C-alpha positions as CSV (number, residue, x, y, z in Angstrom):
1,X,0.0,-0.1,0.0
2,X,1.2,3.6,-0.6
3,X,0.1,6.7,1.0
4,X,-0.7,9.8,-0.9
5,X,-0.8,13.3,1.1
6,X,-2.9,16.0,-1.0
7,X,-0.8,19.2,-0.7
8,X,-1.4,21.1,-3.8
9,X,-3.9,23.4,-2.6
10,X,-3.3,27.3,-2.5
11,X,-4.8,28.0,1.1
12,X,-6.6,31.2,-0.1
13,X,-8.6,31.6,3.1
14,X,-5.4,31.6,5.2
15,X,-3.8,34.4,3.4
16,X,-1.4,36.1,4.2
17,X,0.1,33.3,6.0
18,X,0.2,31.2,3.0
19,X,1.3,34.1,0.8
20,X,4.7,32.5,0.6
21,X,4.0,29.0,2.5
22,X,1.9,26.4,1.4
23,X,-0.7,25.3,4.2
24,X,0.8,21.8,5.0
25,X,4.0,23.4,5.7
26,X,2.7,26.0,8.3
27,X,4.0,25.7,11.6
28,X,1.9,23.9,14.4
29,X,3.6,23.6,17.8
30,X,7.0,23.5,16.6
31,X,6.8,21.7,13.2
32,X,5.0,21.6,10.0
33,X,1.3,20.5,9.8
34,X,2.4,17.6,7.3
35,X,5.1,16.4,9.8
36,X,2.3,15.6,12.0
37,X,0.7,13.6,9.4
38,X,4.2,11.9,8.7
39,X,4.5,11.0,12.2
40,X,1.1,9.0,11.9
41,X,2.0,7.3,8.5
42,X,5.6,6.5,9.2
43,X,5.1,3.7,11.8
44,X,2.7,1.8,9.6
45,X,4.0,-1.6,8.4
46,X,1.4,-1.6,5.5
47,X,2.5,1.7,3.9
48,X,5.6,1.1,1.7
49,X,6.1,4.6,0.4
50,X,4.6,8.1,1.1
51,X,3.9,10.3,-1.9
52,X,3.3,14.3,-1.4
53,X,1.4,16.0,-4.3
54,X,2.2,19.6,-4.6
55,X,1.9,22.4,-7.0
56,X,4.4,24.5,-9.1
57,X,4.0,27.5,-7.1
58,X,5.1,26.0,-4.0
59,X,7.2,23.1,-5.4
60,X,10.6,24.8,-4.4
61,X,9.3,25.3,-0.7
62,X,8.6,21.5,-0.6
63,X,11.9,20.6,-2.1
64,X,13.9,22.9,0.5
65,X,11.8,21.3,3.2
66,X,12.2,17.5,2.3
67,X,15.9,16.6,2.7
68,X,16.0,17.3,6.5
69,X,12.5,15.8,6.9
70,X,13.3,12.6,5.0
71,X,16.3,12.0,7.6
72,X,13.6,11.6,10.2
73,X,11.6,8.8,8.5
74,X,12.5,5.5,7.2
75,X,9.9,5.4,4.5
76,X,10.7,6.9,1.1
77,X,9.0,10.3,0.6
78,X,8.3,11.4,-3.0
79,X,7.3,14.7,-4.1
80,X,5.2,15.0,-7.2
81,X,4.6,18.4,-8.9
82,X,1.1,18.9,-10.6
83,X,2.2,21.7,-12.5
84,X,-0.5,24.0,-11.4
85,X,0.3,27.6,-10.6
86,X,-2.8,29.3,-9.2
87,X,-6.1,28.4,-7.5
88,X,-7.9,29.1,-10.7
89,X,-6.0,26.3,-12.6
90,X,-5.6,23.8,-9.9
91,X,-6.6,20.1,-10.6
92,X,-8.4,19.7,-7.4
93,X,-8.3,16.9,-4.9
94,X,-9.9,14.2,-7.1
95,X,-7.9,15.5,-9.9
96,X,-4.6,15.1,-8.0
97,X,-5.5,11.6,-7.1
98,X,-5.8,10.8,-10.8
99,X,-2.6,12.7,-11.7
100,X,-0.5,10.8,-9.3
101,X,-2.0,7.4,-10.1
102,X,-1.1,8.1,-13.8
103,X,2.3,9.7,-13.2
104,X,3.6,7.2,-10.7
105,X,1.8,4.1,-12.3
106,X,0.6,3.0,-9.0
107,X,-0.8,-0.5,-8.6
108,X,-0.9,-0.9,-5.0
109,X,-3.9,0.0,-2.9
110,X,-3.9,3.6,-1.9
111,X,-4.3,5.7,1.3
112,X,-5.3,9.2,0.6
113,X,-5.2,11.9,3.3
114,X,-5.5,15.6,3.4
115,X,-2.1,17.5,3.8
116,X,-4.0,20.4,5.8
117,X,-5.6,18.3,8.3
118,X,-4.4,17.0,11.7
119,X,-5.6,13.6,13.1
120,X,-4.9,11.8,16.3
121,X,-5.9,8.5,15.0
122,X,-4.0,5.4,14.7
123,X,-3.6,4.9,10.8
124,X,-3.1,1.1,11.2
125,X,-6.7,0.9,12.9
126,X,-8.2,2.7,9.6
127,X,-6.3,0.1,7.6
128,X,-7.5,-2.7,9.8
129,X,-11.1,-1.7,9.0
130,X,-10.1,-1.6,5.1
131,X,-8.9,-5.0,5.4
132,X,-12.0,-6.2,6.8
133,X,-14.5,-4.4,4.9
134,X,-12.9,-2.9,1.5
135,X,-13.1,0.6,0.4
136,X,-13.0,2.6,3.6
137,X,-13.6,6.2,4.6
138,X,-13.0,7.9,7.9
139,X,-15.7,9.6,9.7
140,X,-16.0,12.0,12.6
141,X,-19.0,12.1,15.0
142,X,-20.0,15.6,15.4
143,X,-22.9,14.9,17.8
144,X,-21.9,17.8,20.1
145,X,-21.8,20.3,17.4
146,X,-24.6,22.5,16.1
147,X,-26.5,20.9,13.1
148,X,-26.0,24.0,11.2
149,X,-22.3,23.5,11.2
150,X,-22.6,19.9,10.3
151,X,-24.6,20.9,7.0
152,X,-21.1,22.4,6.0
153,X,-19.6,18.9,5.7
154,X,-20.3,15.7,3.9
155,X,-22.9,13.9,6.1
156,X,-22.8,10.1,6.1
157,X,-25.2,7.5,7.4
158,X,-24.0,3.9,8.1
159,X,-25.9,0.7,8.6
160,X,-25.3,-1.8,11.4
161,X,-22.2,-3.1,9.6
162,X,-20.5,0.1,9.1
163,X,-21.6,0.3,5.2
164,X,-22.5,3.8,3.9
165,X,-26.1,3.7,2.9
166,X,-26.4,7.6,2.6
167,X,-23.8,10.3,1.6
168,X,-24.8,13.8,1.1
169,X,-22.4,16.7,0.5
170,X,-23.5,19.7,2.4
171,X,-27.1,18.9,3.1
172,X,-29.3,21.7,4.6
173,X,-31.0,19.1,7.0
174,X,-28.4,16.7,8.1
175,X,-29.7,13.2,8.6
176,X,-26.7,12.1,10.7
177,X,-24.1,13.6,12.9
178,X,-21.4,11.3,11.1
179,X,-19.4,13.6,8.7
180,X,-16.8,12.5,6.2
181,X,-13.1,13.7,6.4
182,X,-10.4,13.5,4.0
183,X,-9.0,10.1,4.9
184,X,-9.7,7.2,2.7
185,X,-8.2,3.9,1.5
186,X,-8.9,2.9,-1.9
187,X,-8.5,-0.5,-3.5
188,X,-6.4,-0.5,-6.7
189,X,-9.2,-2.4,-8.7
190,X,-11.3,0.6,-8.3
191,X,-8.9,3.3,-9.7
192,X,-10.7,3.3,-13.0
193,X,-13.6,4.8,-11.3
194,X,-11.7,7.9,-10.7
195,X,-11.3,8.4,-14.3
196,X,-14.8,7.5,-15.1
197,X,-15.9,10.1,-12.3
198,X,-13.8,12.9,-13.9
199,X,-14.7,12.1,-17.6
200,X,-18.4,12.7,-16.6
201,X,-17.0,16.4,-15.8
202,X,-18.1,15.9,-12.1
203,X,-16.5,18.3,-9.4
204,X,-12.8,17.5,-9.5
205,X,-12.0,19.6,-6.3
206,X,-14.0,18.3,-3.3
207,X,-13.5,14.7,-2.8
208,X,-16.8,14.3,-0.8
209,X,-18.6,14.7,-4.1
210,X,-16.5,11.8,-5.6
211,X,-17.5,9.6,-2.5
212,X,-21.1,10.5,-2.9
213,X,-21.0,9.5,-6.5
214,X,-18.9,6.4,-5.7
215,X,-21.0,4.8,-2.7
216,X,-23.7,4.1,-5.4
217,X,-21.4,2.2,-7.5
218,X,-19.3,0.3,-4.8
219,X,-19.9,-0.7,-1.3
220,X,-18.2,2.0,0.9
221,X,-17.5,1.5,4.6
222,X,-17.0,3.9,7.3
223,X,-14.4,4.0,10.1
224,X,-15.6,6.2,12.9
225,X,-12.6,8.0,14.5
226,X,-12.0,8.0,18.2
227,X,-9.6,10.7,18.6
228,X,-9.2,14.5,17.5
229,X,-9.4,16.0,14.0
230,X,-8.6,19.2,12.7
231,X,-9.4,20.8,9.3
232,X,-7.2,23.9,9.0
233,X,-9.2,25.9,6.4
234,X,-8.9,29.4,8.0
235,X,-7.3,31.4,10.8
236,X,-9.5,30.2,13.6
237,X,-9.1,26.6,12.9
238,X,-5.5,27.2,12.5
239,X,-5.2,28.8,15.9
240,X,-7.3,26.4,17.5
241,X,-5.2,23.5,16.2
242,X,-1.9,25.2,17.2
243,X,-3.2,25.8,20.7
244,X,-4.5,22.3,21.1
245,X,-1.1,20.6,19.8
246,X,0.9,23.0,22.0
247,X,-0.9,22.2,25.2
248,X,-0.6,18.4,24.4
249,X,2.9,18.7,23.6
250,X,3.9,20.2,27.1
251,X,1.9,17.2,28.6
252,X,3.4,14.6,26.6
253,X,6.5,15.8,24.8
254,X,7.7,13.9,21.9
255,X,4.7,11.5,21.7
256,X,2.1,11.3,19.0
257,X,-1.0,13.1,20.2
258,X,-4.3,11.2,20.4
């Protein structure tokens, strides 16, 4: 299995922090957002290589960052430049997944994770769910959150066997408190469906729309996360994540945070 970190966004809502720095390289409690993700992925035995897809605008920043970081991790880390230069000509998350599959000729199963999200989850547990069921997406239970906020996400309903039976992107009236986050495990045999989706001129940017389309063609299963999750989309979420990690680092320095 290979892991793909999506890092080709432009972070427009975090400007000016992202004027000269891509969002995954922003500092959170002493190290970059993406290094926290590498901490999660590196110990996982099933993952043979970590690929980071980036854009042309920030490619040099990632190139300068990688050599020192690679020394810390045993797994090979590969940068792939998708060639885009602005938020207007970006490929989008789904477009970048297809770009990497084609560019690298990947034949292995693929774990996909957002480069601007922070997780406390044990990735091996997500993969264990995948091995049991097949195509798996990670979910967060937002039961303590206002339903109006839930409606801004991809809302998911599971059956008693954790199979996705309903998936709706940004519904005005959420049927569930489970939301999908950008952490997926795709079997290699289903890679062709990404091309089919994109060939239909469907939304290439928000991966939730792909999963909404996909679950009607393939069985998709949900893994409900037990630990924290931050989606760093704006300055408020960035500050919240930084405060959380800073406090936890003081309590358990050097350890992966759950």
